[in-house]
N, C-alpha and C positions, 0 to 999 in steps of 0.2 A: 617079526614085526615089520610092517611096511612103514617107512618114514613118511610123514605127511608132506604133501606138496606145498610150495609157497602159497598157492591159491587156497589150500585147505587151512593153513595157518591163519591167513588173512580172514577167511570166512569165520573161523572160530572166534577170533578177536572181535569181529563186528557183531557176532551173535551174542556175545557174553559181556559186552561193555557198552557204555554210552558216552557221548561227548561230555566232558566235565572240565571245570577250571579249578585246579588245585588251589586251596585256600591261601597259600603263601605266594603263589605265582599266578594271579588271576589273568595276567597277560597271555598265558599259554592255555591252549585247549588240548586235552588228551583223552583218548578212549580209556576209561577206567571202569573197574567193576564197582558196583554199589556196596556189596558186602563180601567179606572174605570167605565165609563158610560155604555158601553155595558153589562158588567157582572152584574152591579147593576140593570139595567133595566131587564135583563134576570131573575134575581132572583125574582123580583117583579112578573113577569109573572109565574115563576115556583113555587112560594110560595104555591099557592093553590094545586099544583100537588104533590110536593115532600117535602114540609115543609122546604124550604131553608132559613135560616137566612141571614142577610147581610154578604157578603163574606169578612170579615176582613182578613181571611187566604190567600186571593189571592194577597196580597201586602206586600212588605217589608217596614214596617213603620219605620220612622227615629229613634224612641227610641229603637226599637228592633235591628236595624242595629248597633247603637252605642254600645248597651250592648253586642251584639255578637262580635263586633270588640274588645271591652275591654277584653272579655274572651279569644279570640284567641291571643291577645297580652300579657295577664297576666294569663296564665294557672294556676298559683299557687292559684288563687282565688277559683278554683273548683277542681283541680287535687286531685283524691283520695277521694273526698267528695261526699255526697249524696245531691242532689239538687231538688228543685221544680221550674219549669218555669211557673209562674202564668200568665194566659191570654195568652196562647202560640201562638195563631194565626197560622201562617204558620209553626211554630216550629223552626224558625231561631235561637232563643236564646238557646233552648234545644239542638239543633244540635251542635251549637258552644260549648256548655258546654261539650258535649260528646267528641267532637274533642279535647278539652282542657284537657281531661283526667278525667272527673268526673266519680265516681264509679257507680252512678245511677242518672238518671234524670227522674222525673215524670213531664210530660207536662200536665197542667190543663187548660181547657177551657170549658165553658158551652155549646159551639157550637160543637155538635158531628162531624160536617164537619171538624173541626180542627184536629180531630183524624185521619181522612182519609188523610188530607193534610200532617200531621206529618208523617204518615206511608210512603207515597210516597216520601217525601223529605228526611226523614232519610235514606231510602233505597238508594236514589241517592247519599248520602254522606257517605255510608258505616258505619252507626252507628245504634244503636237500642235505642229507648226511650220508656218509658211507657206513657200511656195516661189515663186521667180520664175526664169525662164531668160533674162530681159532682161539685157543688158550694162549694169550699173550705172555702168561707167566712161564711158558716153556722156553722162552728165548729172551735175549736182552731187549730192553725197551727200544723201539724203533728210533733210529738216529734223527729222523725227520721231525719227530714230535717236539714242539717247543713248549707245549703245556700238556700236563697229564691231569685229568679230572677224575675224581673217584668219590662216589657217595655211598654210604652204608656198606662198607666193605669189611667191617670188623665184628661180624656177628658169630663167627666160628673161629676158634683159637688157631688151628693149623693154617687156615686160609688167611687170617689176619697177619700172621707172621710172614707168610709167603708174599702177600701183597705189599706189605710195608718194606720188605727187603727189595722188591722189584721197584717200588716207587723211590726208594733211596738210591738205587742204581741210576734211575732216570735223572734224579736231582744231581747226582755226581757228574753226569754228562752235560749238565747245564739246563735241563728242562725245569720249568716252573711246575710245582706240584701243588694242587689244591684239593683238599679233602673235606667232605661234608659228613659230620658224624653227630648223632644225638646221644652220645654217652654210652655207646655199646661197651659191653663188658671187656672186650679184648682190644679196645682202642688204646694205643700207647701215647699218652699225652706228653711224655718226656721227649725232648728233642724237636718239638713242634712249636710253631708260633701261631697264636690265635689271631685271625683277621677280623672276625665278626661273630656275633652271637644273636640268635633269633629265637622267638617263641613261635614254634610251628604248630598250628592246629592239626590234629590227627584224629585217630579213633582208637578206642580201647580194643577193637578187634585186631589192630595192628601193633599197638604199643601199650605200655603200662599206664599211660595217662592221656588225657584228651588234648593237652598242649605240651609239646615236648621241647625242652630247651636244647637247641641244636647249634653247633658252632661250625664255622669254616676255618680250617687250619692250613698252614703251608709248611713245607720243609725249608728252613732257612738256608 
């Protein structure tokens, strides 16, 4: 299988999404898919041709919307600080962090298509973010990161445990950790402090209800 070029990834995103403003963060414009089923089916067919993973970057998930909303409303959380947006997807959280005045944001996602999505979306919002498709969980949290941002990370049990341990290590080294979660099954509420709660409009194609109660948490 031949890996798609950055140009091919960008072209695929532009062809299968349109500019939209997520309902909970209307200040931001993202390239998003209108419906989950067509693009998901398309990726199954395209997988053999261009190596396309499931397009999590094509949707504004509830946890990411809540975390982005929190940053826009509380810019002091990231203003002047260096941050990592873990599992960045569309880049909504990274973009919100830059809008809130972060000094540097590294968006991290193992899907390289997220890098293309981030580039398109950051450009549309007049900000610049860095990107890596390295698996940050394979090493200790970078010492330079003063804030770690993570939205919708607890949808699979093994991954949730691994991510929470990594975030705990970052907190132990002094980083601020902010997590957006809409009540995922494997989210550990113990040992966390709730900072905010939102009612995030979503769709039954993505979630089990049209409005999802979603919270932003920190590791104290």
